[in-house]
C-alpha positions as CSV (number, residue, x, y, z in Angstrom):
1,M,30.2,5.0,206.1
2,N,31.9,2.8,208.9
3,R,35.0,1.2,207.6
4,N,34.2,-1.9,210.1
5,A,30.9,-2.4,208.4
6,P,32.0,-5.0,205.6
7,L,34.0,-6.9,208.2
8,T,31.2,-6.9,210.6
9,L,28.8,-8.3,207.7
10,V,31.4,-10.9,206.8
11,V,31.5,-12.2,210.5
12,F,27.9,-12.2,211.0
13,L,27.4,-14.2,207.6
14,V,29.9,-16.6,208.7
15,A,28.3,-17.2,212.0
16,L,24.9,-17.4,210.4
17,S,26.3,-20.1,207.9
18,A,27.8,-22.2,210.8
19,C,24.5,-21.9,212.8
20,C,22.5,-23.2,209.8
21,T,25.0,-26.0,209.0
22,A,24.8,-27.0,212.6
23,Q,21.1,-27.1,212.6
24,T,20.9,-29.1,209.3
25,H,23.6,-31.6,210.8
26,D,21.8,-31.9,214.0
27,E,18.3,-32.5,212.7
28,V,18.6,-36.1,212.2
29,Q,19.9,-36.6,215.9
30,L,17.5,-34.2,217.1
31,G,14.7,-36.1,215.6
32,G,15.3,-38.9,218.5
33,S,13.4,-39.5,221.8
34,F,12.8,-42.2,224.1
35,D,9.6,-44.3,225.4
36,G,10.7,-46.9,228.0
37,N,13.5,-48.8,226.2
38,T,12.1,-47.7,222.6
39,Y,14.3,-45.2,220.8
40,K,12.1,-43.4,218.1
41,N,13.5,-41.0,215.4
42,A,10.7,-38.9,214.1
43,H,13.0,-37.2,211.4
44,L,14.0,-40.6,209.9
45,G,10.7,-42.3,210.6
46,F,11.8,-45.5,212.8
47,S,11.8,-47.2,216.3
48,Y,13.9,-49.5,217.8
49,S,13.4,-51.4,221.0
50,Y,17.0,-52.3,222.8
51,P,17.6,-54.8,225.4
52,D,16.2,-53.9,228.8
53,K,19.9,-54.5,230.3
54,L,21.3,-51.5,228.3
55,Q,21.2,-47.9,229.2
56,P,21.2,-45.2,226.6
57,Q,23.5,-42.3,226.5
58,S,21.8,-39.0,226.8
59,L,20.9,-37.7,223.3
60,A,22.2,-34.3,224.4
61,T,25.7,-35.9,224.9
62,L,26.1,-37.6,221.8
63,P,29.0,-36.1,219.5
64,P,27.8,-34.2,216.4
65,P,28.6,-35.5,213.2
66,S,32.3,-34.5,212.5
67,D,32.0,-35.3,208.8
68,G,28.6,-33.7,208.4
69,R,27.5,-37.3,207.2
70,T,27.5,-39.6,209.9
71,H,25.0,-39.0,212.7
72,I,25.3,-41.4,216.0
73,L,21.6,-41.8,216.9
74,L,21.9,-44.1,220.2
75,A,24.7,-45.3,222.1
76,L,23.8,-48.0,224.7
77,W,26.1,-49.0,227.5
78,D,26.4,-51.7,230.2
79,S,25.0,-50.5,233.7
80,P,27.4,-50.0,235.3
81,K,29.9,-49.4,232.1
82,Q,32.0,-52.3,231.7
83,T,33.7,-51.3,228.4
84,P,35.4,-48.2,227.0
85,T,32.7,-48.1,224.2
86,P,29.1,-48.6,224.0
87,R,27.6,-52.2,223.6
88,I,25.3,-51.0,220.7
89,V,25.8,-48.0,218.5
90,L,23.0,-47.0,216.1
91,F,23.9,-44.6,213.3
92,V,23.2,-43.3,209.8
93,D,25.7,-42.5,207.3
94,D,24.5,-40.2,204.4
95,V,25.9,-42.0,201.3
96,S,24.2,-40.0,198.8
97,S,27.5,-38.6,197.5
98,Y,29.0,-41.9,196.8
99,P,28.7,-43.1,193.3
100,N,26.6,-46.4,193.1
101,A,26.3,-46.9,196.7
102,T,25.3,-50.5,197.6
103,T,24.6,-52.4,200.8
104,A,27.4,-54.9,199.8
105,G,30.1,-52.0,199.1
106,Y,29.3,-50.5,202.5
107,L,29.9,-54.0,204.3
108,R,33.1,-54.2,202.3
109,S,34.2,-50.9,204.0
110,M,33.1,-52.1,207.4
111,T,35.0,-55.5,206.8
112,K,38.1,-53.6,205.8
113,A,38.0,-51.3,208.9
114,A,37.5,-54.3,211.1
115,R,40.6,-56.3,209.8
116,Q,42.7,-52.8,210.0
117,G,41.8,-53.1,213.7
118,E,43.1,-56.4,213.9
119,A,39.7,-58.4,214.1
120,D,39.1,-61.7,212.8
121,V,36.6,-61.7,210.2
122,N,36.1,-65.7,209.4
123,K,32.3,-65.9,208.3
124,E,30.6,-64.6,205.3
125,P,28.0,-61.8,205.6
126,G,24.7,-63.0,205.9
127,E,21.3,-61.4,204.9
128,V,18.5,-60.6,207.2
129,V,15.3,-58.8,206.3
130,I,13.9,-56.5,208.9
131,S,10.9,-54.2,208.3
132,G,11.1,-54.5,204.6
133,L,14.8,-53.6,204.8
134,K,17.7,-55.9,203.6
135,F,20.3,-55.9,206.0
136,L,23.9,-57.5,205.6
137,R,25.4,-58.8,208.8
138,L,29.0,-59.0,209.6
139,D,30.3,-61.0,212.5
140,Y,34.0,-60.7,213.7
141,R,36.0,-61.1,216.8
142,H,38.6,-58.9,218.5
143,P,40.9,-61.2,220.5
144,K,42.8,-58.4,222.1
145,Y,39.7,-57.3,223.9
146,P,38.1,-60.1,226.0
147,A,35.4,-57.7,227.2
148,Q,34.4,-57.0,223.7
149,L,35.5,-60.4,221.8
150,Y,32.3,-60.9,219.8
151,N,31.3,-58.2,217.4
152,S,28.6,-57.5,214.7
153,G,27.6,-54.9,212.3
154,F,24.3,-54.7,210.5
155,V,24.0,-52.2,207.5
156,A,20.8,-51.7,205.2
157,L,21.0,-48.8,202.6
158,W,17.8,-46.8,203.1
159,G,17.1,-43.7,201.0
160,K,20.2,-41.7,201.0
161,Y,21.4,-43.3,204.3
162,A,23.2,-46.3,205.5
163,L,21.5,-47.5,208.5
164,V,24.1,-49.2,210.7
165,F,24.0,-51.2,214.0
166,Q,27.4,-51.8,215.5
167,M,27.5,-54.0,218.6
168,N,30.0,-55.8,220.9
169,A,29.6,-58.4,223.7
170,A,32.0,-60.6,226.0
171,T,30.4,-63.7,224.8
172,Q,28.8,-65.1,221.7
173,E,25.2,-65.5,223.8
174,E,25.3,-61.7,224.8
175,L,25.9,-60.7,221.1
176,D,23.1,-63.1,220.0
177,D,20.9,-61.3,222.4
178,Y,21.9,-58.0,221.1
179,A,21.4,-59.0,217.5
180,K,17.8,-60.2,218.3
181,S,17.0,-56.7,219.1
182,V,17.6,-55.5,215.7
183,K,14.4,-57.4,214.7
184,S,12.5,-54.9,216.6
185,L,13.3,-52.1,214.3
186,S,10.1,-50.8,212.9
187,V,10.0,-48.4,209.9
188,S,7.0,-46.1,209.4
189,R,8.5,-43.8,206.6
190,A,9.2,-45.4,203.3
191,Q,12.7,-45.0,201.6
192,A,14.4,-46.5,198.6
193,N,16.1,-49.5,199.6
194,R,19.3,-50.5,197.8
């Protein structure tokens, strides 16, 4: 018997496990496609039409989920890029492992993160119902970053995911324009809303 056989088997199983894990983590992202200025995700069952003036980052270049839970689905940039971060980021976060996850609880985490990043959070969150999902909207300002001064985050719990839009703009008018685009969200797959 070959003495290296057990070691070879272990290496093969580790490689197979990593491959299967990567496929599981990526299937959410791989479900995405574009049709004009509409992003569609067949795996999750929704579509979103984004503002014409923004350009999507190639889906192939989006970072894979580093924690196995958070999947960046869409990153939209100015053309040409004017900021170090996208104007709109759409992502899902698997909250199934959080006990008693709620939209309000997730928004509290977003608010805490914004404040830790030295943002001014002056308004109470507002509720918006889009395509049957109850979103909470958080608006805040980053005075240190004039090109990204106005910010907004939308979050809804949908099935096992928090569906999150994060956006920034240099002016309130631009931010309002980006925020209006969230209303184009169309959900084709029913998920339990929390």
